[in-house]
C-alpha positions, 0 to 999 in steps of 0.5 A, spaced: 475 126 413 482 127 416 486 123 420 487 126 427 492 125 433 491 128 440 495 134 442 496 131 449 499 124 445 503 128 441 506 132 447 507 126 451 511 122 445 515 128 443 512 129 437 512 136 434 507 139 430 506 146 426 501 150 430 495 152 427 489 155 430 481 154 428 476 149 430 472 143 426 465 141 427 464 134 431 459 129 428 456 129 435 456 136 436 460 142 438 467 144 436 474 141 437 480 146 437 485 145 432 492 146 434 496 144 429 498 139 423 504 135 421 506 134 414 509 127 414 509 122 420 510 115 419 504 111 421 504 103 422 498 098 423 504 093 425 504 090 418 504 096 413 508 103 414 506 109 411 508 116 411 502 121 412 499 128 414 495 129 420 491 134 424 493 135 431 487 137 435 485 138 443 481 131 445 477 130 451 479 124 456 474 120 453 476 120 446 482 116 443 489 119 441 488 117 434 482 117 429 483 114 422 480 118 417 478 116 410 484 119 407 489 114 411 485 108 410 486 106 403 494 107 404 493 102 410 489 097 406 482 098 410 476 100 407 469 100 410 463 097 406 456 096 407 456 100 414 449 103 415 449 110 418 445 116 419 447 123 419 443 127 423 438 132 419 441 139 421 445 144 418 452 144 420 455 150 423 458 155 418 455 151 411 449 154 408 446 148 404 441 152 400 
């Protein structure tokens, strides 16, 4: 998964991004509007600082400004282990599983 920043947060903080168009399937259903990408931005968790590329998307008011993707977690020393989860048994839009 990719690390995502909300377009509203980028605009509010003067973060520029390369505009792109498209959409991505949300795990919870529906589509998210892709707005752009940032080739390299400095990201810090307070103890580590790394440069990383991110995707910029339109996010809802009830959604966070940043979603850490599995692409960024190892750079910050994070990992998920033994985390139980279940993926809905449905075919994702636009992907033929046959």
